C-alpha positions as CSV (number, residue, x, y, z in Angstrom):
1,M,40.2,-6.7,8.9
2,R,42.8,-8.7,6.9
3,S,43.5,-12.8,6.5
4,A,46.2,-14.6,8.6
5,D,48.8,-14.5,5.9
6,V,49.5,-10.7,5.4
7,T,52.4,-9.6,6.3
8,L,51.3,-6.2,8.0
9,S,52.1,-3.1,6.9
10,P,53.2,-0.5,9.9
11,L,50.1,1.4,8.3
12,Y,47.6,-1.1,8.5
13,S,49.0,-2.5,11.8
14,R,48.4,1.1,13.6
15,L,44.7,1.7,12.1
16,E,43.4,-2.4,12.7
17,N,44.6,-1.0,16.7
18,L,42.6,2.2,16.7
19,S,39.5,-0.3,15.3
20,T,40.1,-3.0,17.8
21,S,39.8,-0.1,20.7
22,A,37.5,1.5,19.3
23,R,35.2,-1.5,18.9
24,E,36.1,-3.1,22.7
25,E,35.7,0.4,23.7
26,L,31.7,1.0,22.0
27,A,30.6,-2.6,22.3
28,G,32.0,-3.1,25.7
29,N,31.8,0.1,27.5
30,I,30.3,2.7,25.8
31,L,26.9,1.1,24.4
32,P,26.1,-1.2,27.9
33,F,26.3,2.3,29.8
34,W,23.2,4.0,28.3
35,P,20.5,1.2,28.7
36,K,21.2,0.1,31.9
37,H,21.0,3.3,33.6
38,G,20.4,6.5,31.5
39,R,16.4,5.0,30.6
40,D,14.1,5.8,33.2
41,L,11.6,2.8,32.9
42,P,9.0,3.7,34.5
43,S,8.5,6.8,32.1
44,K,9.4,5.3,29.4
45,G,11.8,8.2,28.5
46,F,15.2,8.8,29.7
47,F,16.8,11.1,32.4
48,G,17.1,14.5,31.7
49,S,20.5,14.2,34.7
50,L,22.1,11.6,35.6
51,R,24.3,12.2,38.4
52,Y,27.7,10.5,39.6
53,G,26.5,7.2,41.6
54,N,24.5,6.3,38.8
55,E,21.3,8.3,39.8
56,G,18.5,10.0,37.5
57,D,16.2,12.8,38.6
58,A,12.4,11.5,37.2
59,A,12.0,15.3,37.5
60,E,14.0,16.6,35.2
61,P,12.4,17.4,31.5
62,R,14.0,15.5,29.6
63,S,14.9,17.3,25.9
64,V,14.5,15.9,22.1
65,V,17.9,15.9,22.0
66,M,18.9,13.3,24.0
67,T,16.8,11.2,23.9
68,A,17.2,11.6,19.3
69,R,20.7,11.0,20.5
70,H,20.0,7.8,22.0
71,L,18.0,6.9,18.8
72,W,20.5,7.6,16.8
73,T,23.4,6.0,18.4
74,Y,21.9,2.4,18.4
75,S,20.4,2.4,15.1
76,A,24.2,3.0,14.3
77,A,25.1,0.6,16.3
78,S,23.3,-2.9,15.2
79,R,24.5,-1.5,12.1
80,V,28.3,-1.0,12.2
81,L,28.8,-3.8,14.6
82,N,26.4,-6.1,13.0
83,D,24.2,-6.5,15.6
84,S,21.2,-6.6,16.0
85,S,20.6,-6.8,19.8
86,W,21.3,-3.0,19.8
87,M,17.7,-2.6,18.5
88,D,15.9,-3.2,21.4
89,T,17.5,0.7,22.7
90,A,17.0,1.9,19.5
91,D,13.4,0.7,19.5
92,Y,12.8,1.8,23.3
93,A,13.9,5.4,22.2
94,Y,12.0,5.4,19.0
95,A,8.8,4.9,21.2
96,A,9.7,7.9,23.0
97,L,10.4,10.0,20.6
98,T,7.0,9.3,18.9
99,D,5.1,8.9,21.5
100,N,6.3,11.9,23.8
101,F,8.3,14.6,21.3
102,V,6.3,14.0,18.3
103,D,3.7,17.3,17.9
104,R,0.4,16.3,16.5
105,K,-1.6,19.5,15.8
106,H,1.6,21.2,14.0
107,G,3.4,18.8,12.9
108,G,7.2,19.3,14.5
109,V,8.5,17.9,17.5
110,F,8.7,19.2,21.2
111,W,11.7,20.5,22.7
112,S,11.3,19.1,25.5
113,V,8.7,17.1,27.7
114,Y,8.2,16.2,30.8
115,A,8.3,12.9,33.0
116,D,4.9,12.5,31.5
117,G,4.9,13.2,28.1
118,S,3.0,16.4,28.6
119,P,4.8,19.1,26.8
120,C,7.5,21.2,28.8
121,V,8.8,23.6,26.1
122,E,6.6,23.2,23.0
123,K,8.7,25.8,20.4
124,K,10.7,24.6,17.3
125,Q,14.2,25.0,17.7
126,I,15.4,24.1,15.0
127,Y,18.5,22.3,16.6
128,G,16.5,19.8,17.8
129,E,14.4,19.4,14.6
130,A,17.1,18.7,13.0
131,F,18.3,15.6,15.8
132,A,14.3,14.5,15.4
133,L,16.0,14.3,11.5
134,Y,19.3,12.7,11.6
135,A,17.7,10.2,14.2
136,F,14.5,9.2,12.4
137,S,16.4,9.1,9.3
138,E,19.5,6.7,10.7
139,Y,16.9,4.3,12.7
140,A,15.2,4.1,9.0
141,R,18.4,3.0,7.7
142,A,18.6,0.4,10.8
143,L,15.1,-0.7,10.2
144,A,15.8,-1.8,6.5
145,E,19.8,-3.3,6.7
146,V,19.4,-4.4,9.8
147,R,15.9,-5.9,10.7
148,K,15.2,-6.3,6.8
149,D,12.0,-4.4,8.0
150,G,10.8,-2.1,4.9
151,E,7.6,-1.3,6.1
152,A,8.8,-0.5,9.7
153,A,11.8,1.6,8.1
154,A,8.8,3.5,5.9
155,A,7.4,4.4,8.3
156,A,9.5,5.9,10.9
157,F,11.7,8.0,7.5
158,D,7.6,9.5,7.3
159,H,8.8,10.8,10.3
160,A,11.7,12.1,8.8
161,R,10.3,13.0,6.3
162,A,8.3,15.5,7.6
163,V,10.6,17.2,9.5
164,W,12.7,17.9,6.3
165,T,9.7,19.6,4.8
166,L,8.7,21.6,8.0
167,L,12.5,22.5,7.8
168,E,12.4,23.6,4.2
169,T,8.8,25.3,4.5
170,H,9.0,27.3,7.8
171,A,13.4,27.5,9.0
172,R,15.0,28.0,5.6
173,D,16.1,31.4,4.6
174,R,16.0,30.9,1.0
175,S,17.4,34.6,0.4
176,G,20.1,34.8,2.9
177,G,21.0,31.0,3.2
178,G,21.1,28.9,5.5
179,Y,18.4,28.4,8.1
180,V,17.0,30.0,11.5
181,E,17.5,29.1,15.3
182,A,13.8,28.6,16.0
183,R,10.7,28.8,15.6
184,A,7.1,28.7,17.7
185,R,5.1,25.5,17.8
186,D,2.8,27.0,15.3
187,W,6.0,27.5,12.9
188,S,4.7,31.5,13.1
189,A,8.1,33.7,14.4
190,T,9.3,33.6,17.8
191,T,11.5,35.9,20.7
192,D,12.5,32.9,22.3
193,L,15.6,32.1,19.9
194,K,18.0,30.5,22.8
195,L,19.6,27.2,22.1
196,S,20.3,26.9,25.8
197,G,21.3,29.1,29.6
198,K,25.6,28.7,27.3
199,D,23.6,30.4,24.6
200,I,22.8,34.6,23.7
201,D,19.6,35.2,21.1
202,C,20.3,34.7,17.3
203,A,18.5,35.3,14.0
204,K,21.1,32.0,12.8
205,S,23.8,29.9,14.7
206,M,26.9,27.9,14.0
207,N,26.2,25.4,15.6
208,T,21.9,24.7,14.8
209,N,23.3,24.9,11.1
210,L,26.0,22.5,11.5
211,H,23.8,19.8,12.9
212,V,21.3,21.0,9.2
213,V,24.2,19.8,8.0
214,E,24.7,16.3,9.9
215,A,20.7,15.7,9.5
216,Y,20.4,16.7,5.9
217,T,23.4,14.1,5.0
218,S,22.2,11.4,6.8
219,F,18.3,11.7,5.6
220,Y,20.3,12.1,2.1
221,R,21.9,9.3,2.3
222,T,19.1,6.9,3.6
223,L,17.2,8.0,1.3
224,S,20.1,7.3,-1.5
225,I,20.0,3.6,0.1
226,A,17.1,2.7,1.2
227,F,14.5,4.8,-0.7
228,P,16.5,5.4,-3.9
229,D,13.0,5.6,-6.7
230,D,12.3,8.8,-5.2
231,I,14.5,10.8,-7.2
232,D,12.8,13.6,-7.3
233,L,12.9,13.5,-3.7
234,L,16.6,12.6,-3.7
235,S,17.3,16.0,-6.2
236,R,15.8,18.4,-3.2
237,V,17.3,17.0,-0.3
238,A,20.7,16.7,-2.6
239,A,19.9,20.5,-3.6
240,S,19.7,21.7,-0.1
241,L,22.3,20.0,1.7
242,A,24.5,21.5,-1.2
243,T,23.8,25.3,-0.6
244,L,23.7,24.5,3.0
245,V,27.4,23.7,3.2
246,R,28.6,26.6,0.7
247,A,26.4,28.8,3.3
248,T,28.3,27.3,6.4
249,T,31.9,27.1,4.6
250,E,31.3,31.0,3.4
251,K,29.6,32.6,5.8
252,I,30.3,30.8,9.1
253,I,34.2,29.8,8.9
254,G,36.0,33.0,9.5
255,S,38.9,34.8,8.3
256,D,41.1,33.6,11.5
257,G,40.2,29.7,10.3
258,H,37.6,29.3,13.4
259,L,33.9,29.2,13.3
260,D,32.1,32.8,14.1
261,L,29.4,30.5,16.4
262,Y,26.4,33.9,16.5
263,F,25.0,35.5,13.7
264,T,22.4,38.3,12.9
265,Q,19.9,37.3,10.5
266,D,22.3,38.9,7.6
267,W,25.1,36.6,8.7
268,K,27.1,39.5,10.8
269,P,29.0,38.1,13.5
270,I,28.4,38.4,16.9
271,G,30.5,37.3,20.1
272,D,34.5,36.5,20.2
273,I,34.5,33.1,20.9
274,V,36.4,30.3,20.2
275,S,34.9,27.0,19.7
276,F,37.4,24.1,19.1
277,G,35.6,21.0,19.6
278,H,33.0,22.6,17.1
279,D,36.0,24.2,14.6
280,I,36.6,20.4,14.4
281,E,33.8,18.6,14.1
282,A,33.0,20.8,10.9
283,S,35.9,20.0,9.7
284,W,34.9,16.6,8.9
285,L,30.7,17.2,8.6
286,L,31.1,19.0,5.6
287,W,33.4,17.5,4.4
288,E,31.3,14.1,4.5
289,A,28.3,16.3,3.6
290,A,30.4,16.4,0.2
291,C,31.5,13.1,-0.4
292,E,27.8,11.5,0.5
293,L,26.8,13.8,-2.6
294,K,29.2,13.2,-5.2
295,N,29.9,16.2,-5.8
296,A,33.6,16.4,-7.1
297,A,33.2,20.3,-7.6
298,L,32.1,20.7,-3.8
299,K,34.6,18.9,-2.8
300,N,37.2,20.8,-4.4
301,G,35.7,24.0,-3.6
302,I,35.4,23.3,0.5
303,R,38.6,21.0,1.0
304,E,40.9,23.9,2.0
305,A,38.7,25.5,4.1
306,V,37.7,21.9,6.0
307,L,41.8,21.1,6.2
308,R,42.4,24.8,7.3
309,L,39.7,23.8,10.6
310,A,42.0,20.7,10.6
311,E,45.5,22.4,10.7
312,I,44.3,25.5,12.9
313,S,42.6,23.3,15.5
314,L,45.7,20.7,15.7
315,A,48.0,24.1,15.5
316,E,45.9,26.1,18.0
317,G,43.9,23.6,20.6
318,V,45.3,20.3,21.3
319,S,48.1,20.0,24.0
320,D,51.5,18.8,22.4
321,A,51.9,16.1,26.3
322,S,49.0,15.0,26.8
323,G,47.3,15.4,22.8
324,A,43.6,16.1,24.0
325,L,41.9,19.5,22.6
326,D,41.1,22.6,24.7
327,N,37.9,23.4,25.3
328,E,37.5,26.8,24.5
329,I,38.6,30.3,24.1
330,H,36.0,32.9,25.4
331,G,36.7,37.1,26.2
332,G,40.9,36.2,25.5
333,R,40.8,34.0,28.2
334,R,41.7,29.6,27.3
335,D,39.1,27.3,29.4
336,S,41.3,24.0,29.2
337,T,38.7,21.6,30.4
338,R,39.3,18.5,28.6
339,V,35.4,17.9,27.0
340,W,33.6,14.6,26.0
341,W,32.4,15.6,22.6
342,C,35.6,17.8,21.8
343,Q,38.1,15.3,22.4
344,A,35.2,12.4,20.6
345,E,35.2,14.6,17.8
346,A,39.1,15.5,17.3
347,V,39.7,11.8,16.7
348,V,37.2,12.0,14.0
349,G,38.1,14.7,12.3
350,F,42.2,14.6,12.8
351,F,41.5,11.1,11.1
352,N,39.5,12.7,8.7
353,A,42.0,15.2,7.3
354,W,44.9,12.4,7.3
355,Q,42.6,11.1,4.6
356,I,42.1,13.7,2.4
357,S,45.8,15.0,2.5
358,S,47.4,12.1,3.8
359,D,49.7,14.4,6.2
360,E,50.5,11.5,8.8
361,R,50.6,14.7,11.3
362,F,46.9,14.4,11.1
363,L,47.1,10.1,11.6
364,D,49.6,11.3,14.7
365,A,47.3,13.1,16.2
366,A,44.1,11.1,16.0
367,E,46.3,8.0,17.7
368,K,47.3,11.0,20.4
369,T,43.8,12.4,21.5
370,W,42.7,8.1,21.1
371,N,45.1,7.9,23.5
372,W,44.0,10.6,26.0
373,I,40.4,9.6,25.6
374,M,42.1,5.8,26.7
375,T,43.7,7.2,29.5
376,R,42.1,9.7,30.8
377,Q,39.0,10.5,29.4
378,K,36.9,7.0,29.6
379,D,35.3,6.1,33.3
380,A,36.6,2.7,33.6
381,E,35.4,2.5,37.3
382,G,31.9,4.1,36.2
383,G,31.0,3.1,32.3
384,D,30.9,5.7,29.2
385,W,33.1,8.8,29.7
386,H,34.1,11.4,32.1
387,A,32.4,15.1,30.4
388,S,35.1,16.7,31.9
389,V,37.9,16.3,32.9
390,A,41.2,19.0,34.3
391,P,44.1,19.2,31.2
392,D,46.1,17.4,34.5
393,G,43.5,14.3,34.2
394,R,42.0,14.6,36.6
395,P,37.6,13.8,36.6
396,L,35.6,16.7,37.0
397,F,33.0,15.2,39.5
398,S,30.5,18.3,39.4
399,E,29.6,17.7,36.0
400,L,26.5,15.2,35.5
401,K,27.5,11.6,34.4
402,G,24.2,12.3,31.1
403,G,21.3,13.9,30.6
404,N,20.0,16.1,27.9
405,W,23.7,17.2,26.7
406,K,25.3,14.5,27.7
407,T,24.5,10.3,26.1
408,G,26.3,8.3,24.5
409,Y,26.2,10.4,20.3
410,H,29.4,11.7,20.4
411,N,31.4,9.2,21.9
412,G,29.8,6.1,20.1
413,R,29.6,8.0,16.7
414,C,34.2,8.8,16.6
415,C,34.2,4.4,18.1
416,M,31.8,3.6,15.1
417,E,33.9,6.5,12.7
418,L,37.0,4.9,14.1
419,I,35.7,1.9,12.4
420,E,34.7,2.3,9.9
421,R,37.3,4.7,8.5
422,A,40.0,2.3,9.7
423,A,38.5,-0.2,7.9
424,H,38.2,1.7,4.6
425,S,41.7,3.0,4.8
426,G,43.2,-0.4,5.8
427,A,42.3,-1.8,3.1
428,A,43.5,0.9,0.5
429,A,47.0,0.3,2.3
430,M,46.6,-3.1,1.9
431,R,46.4,-3.0,-1.7
432,G,48.9,-0.5,-2.0
433,Q,51.1,-2.9,-0.1
434,S,50.1,-5.9,-2.7
435,K,51.4,-3.7,-5.8
436,E,54.4,-2.9,-4.1
437,S,54.9,-6.8,-3.3
438,E,53.7,-7.5,-7.0
439,S,56.1,-4.7,-9.1
């Protein structure tokens, strides 16, 4: 980040410390864990259930979400760290995804498969389709930028384009806005909508639409970088993404500044759950989408909303003592479990809010949550992070170490975002320092 003869400003030093810590955590702890312990080599896939002690259950069906998250993580890491060795795991995940999950009859991807690659749950859960799109897009970018293999990048991008086309054709609600929760295997309507055992049957959900935003942002980015000549597709993806960002901001963010989680087809909220992790994750994902589109009007239109999400997350969800983010409020009862992905998204979300607003409270919060992670959430002995930690810092070993809902995606992405954002903001700080020294 700097040359040796530069006297560092306090801000620059803070950013460099965060970046260095994140790089070491990513390359030294998170990334090495999953190829070593998460892969089920005989089946050429990943374990759907990984217990403490790194005992994988080969009989557990494996989800497209898990497999796609592995693909995204190692594709992105190879690029951010400029280390092509991580592409080996990305290649492994890509083969698992394309060989076992891609539905060659109806298109899209299955929700889950058995160890032998046969379909388990065949429906097209739009959340899972979004993660496949997200992963295919990032892998195509890595192939283009890291491997310089245009032919392979185009083949991977074809998978991404196919999923995007299906989502636009069968999952988008063009009259009411947003994307529906699920379709049957053949993309017809279905009554089997529930995302997981923790969710409810609903026509639309925050979680699905937020991760469609995430996936479309990645798809648009890869398209603009690696395939910029496809002007028509660029225009159509940009329009769809901007429309969804507006719908998410207008329909999903409630009047209390929290996200509503579940909805009827016409966007009537169902339930009263507050999810602090999703609030802060949405804050930065929505802003990222608007920035990627270079849409000034969209940025101006959502700026207040995304900062309010961060502000309320900080005020209502973060422990003053530890800096950790609570999990949720459900039925008026607060769950203060420190869940790994909530902490990861808090760091990125608060850092992003600081970049937008220059309000140092947000940078302080990002640093404090990162400190909690490094001292409590990180599994220093076993590798990666603990899934859940009690407020007093005790790991909850009753939870799985990894599997269908836990990979290196949230925490790996947190590290990558810190590396890239600290570099950008650090360079800006250095430019400001240089101007001051010249005046």
